[in-house]
C-alpha positions as CSV (number, residue, x, y, z in Angstrom):
1,M,158.8,-26.5,157.0
2,S,161.0,-26.7,160.1
3,L,163.6,-24.2,161.0
4,N,166.3,-26.8,160.3
5,N,165.0,-27.5,156.8
6,N,164.8,-23.7,156.2
7,A,168.4,-23.3,157.2
8,E,169.5,-26.2,155.0
9,S,167.6,-24.7,152.1
10,R,169.3,-21.3,152.6
11,K,172.7,-23.1,152.7
12,R,171.9,-24.9,149.4
13,I,170.7,-21.7,147.8
14,R,173.8,-19.8,148.9
15,A,176.1,-22.7,147.7
16,I,174.3,-22.6,144.3
17,A,174.6,-18.8,144.1
18,I,178.3,-18.9,145.0
19,A,178.9,-21.7,142.4
20,G,177.1,-19.6,139.9
21,F,179.2,-16.6,140.7
22,A,182.3,-18.7,140.3
23,V,181.1,-19.9,136.9
24,A,180.3,-16.4,135.8
25,M,183.7,-15.1,136.9
26,S,185.4,-17.9,135.0
27,A,183.3,-17.1,131.9
28,L,184.3,-13.4,132.1
29,T,187.9,-14.3,132.6
30,S,187.9,-16.7,129.6
31,C,186.3,-14.1,127.4
32,G,189.0,-11.5,128.3
33,N,186.6,-9.4,130.3
34,R,188.2,-9.9,133.7
35,A,186.1,-9.0,136.7
36,E,187.8,-6.3,138.6
37,L,187.7,-7.0,142.3
38,E,188.3,-4.0,144.5
39,T,189.5,-4.5,148.1
40,C,187.2,-2.7,150.5
41,T,188.5,-0.9,153.6
42,I,186.2,-0.8,156.6
43,L,186.0,2.8,157.9
44,E,183.4,2.8,160.7
45,I,180.8,0.8,162.5
46,E,177.8,3.2,162.8
47,D,175.1,2.9,165.4
48,A,171.4,3.0,164.4
49,E,170.1,6.6,164.1
50,F,166.7,8.1,164.6
51,E,166.1,11.6,163.3
52,V,162.8,13.6,163.4
53,D,162.2,16.7,161.5
54,V,158.9,18.5,161.2
55,G,156.8,16.2,159.0
56,D,159.6,13.8,158.4
57,M,161.0,10.8,160.3
58,D,164.2,9.0,159.3
59,I,165.2,5.7,160.9
60,E,168.5,4.3,159.9
61,R,169.8,0.8,160.9
62,G,173.2,0.2,162.3
63,E,175.7,0.0,159.4
64,V,179.3,-0.9,158.6
65,E,180.7,1.8,156.4
66,M,183.5,0.9,154.0
67,I,185.2,2.3,150.9
68,C,185.7,0.1,147.9
69,E,188.0,1.8,145.4
70,E,186.4,5.3,145.4
71,E,182.8,4.3,146.4
72,V,181.7,4.6,150.0
73,V,179.1,1.9,150.8
74,D,177.1,0.9,153.9
75,V,176.2,-2.7,154.8
76,T,173.6,-3.2,157.6
77,W,174.5,-5.0,160.7
78,G,171.7,-7.5,159.9
79,Q,173.5,-8.6,156.7
80,F,176.7,-9.4,158.8
81,R,174.6,-11.2,161.5
82,E,172.5,-13.2,159.0
83,E,175.1,-14.1,156.4
84,L,178.4,-14.2,158.3
85,R,177.2,-14.9,161.8
86,I,179.2,-11.9,163.2
87,D,177.6,-8.9,165.0
88,P,179.3,-5.6,164.2
89,G,177.8,-4.1,167.4
90,N,180.2,-6.3,169.5
91,Y,183.1,-4.5,167.8
92,K,181.9,-0.9,168.3
93,T,184.8,-0.1,170.6
94,N,187.4,-2.3,168.7
95,L,187.2,-1.4,165.0
96,E,190.7,-2.9,164.4
97,Q,189.6,-6.3,165.7
98,F,186.6,-6.2,163.3
99,K,188.9,-5.4,160.4
100,R,191.0,-8.5,161.3
101,E,187.8,-10.7,161.5
102,V,186.1,-9.6,158.3
103,S,187.4,-8.9,154.8
104,C,185.4,-7.7,151.8
105,V,185.9,-7.1,148.1
106,K,183.6,-5.6,145.4
107,N,183.3,-6.5,141.8
108,A,183.7,-3.1,140.1
109,R,180.7,-3.9,137.8
110,D,178.3,-4.8,140.6
111,D,176.4,-2.0,142.2
112,K,174.3,-4.1,144.6
113,E,176.6,-6.4,146.6
114,V,180.0,-6.8,148.2
115,L,181.6,-10.2,148.9
116,C,182.7,-10.7,152.5
117,K,184.2,-13.4,154.6
118,T,185.2,-14.0,158.1
119,Q,188.7,-14.9,159.1
120,S,187.5,-18.4,160.0
121,S,185.9,-19.0,156.6
122,S,187.4,-19.6,153.2
123,E,184.2,-18.7,151.4
124,F,183.0,-15.2,150.4
125,V,179.3,-14.5,150.7
126,P,177.4,-11.7,149.0
127,L,176.1,-8.9,151.2
128,R,173.7,-6.2,149.9
129,F,174.8,-2.6,150.4
130,S,173.6,0.9,149.8
131,Y,175.6,3.9,148.8
132,D,176.6,6.1,151.7
133,D,174.3,9.1,152.0
């Protein structure tokens, strides 16, 4: 499979996933169980870390830390690069510009993904996160 076909397949899968999400949201709304979308606020762009303790090694990737309602979550730089085509590392010294470029929301019932979009896009895409430790 060529890289071009692989990229096209990913786009189709993403479009199907987003359409499925939209259908699920409509179904929840029509049933009276409205999905609660929480606006996320970007707090920090964190560099990758490497910590070594006796007998233990911890490697942490670069992350964007944000708060959604009361939960602090981390999304890796790789998620932003792969899914949104934006590199948080380029905004390390200008967090306010990154906040203008990217916006995210979280379904209060979803503990795996936030939905983010860039200023130049009208579509939200799911990004996996971990809870801040």
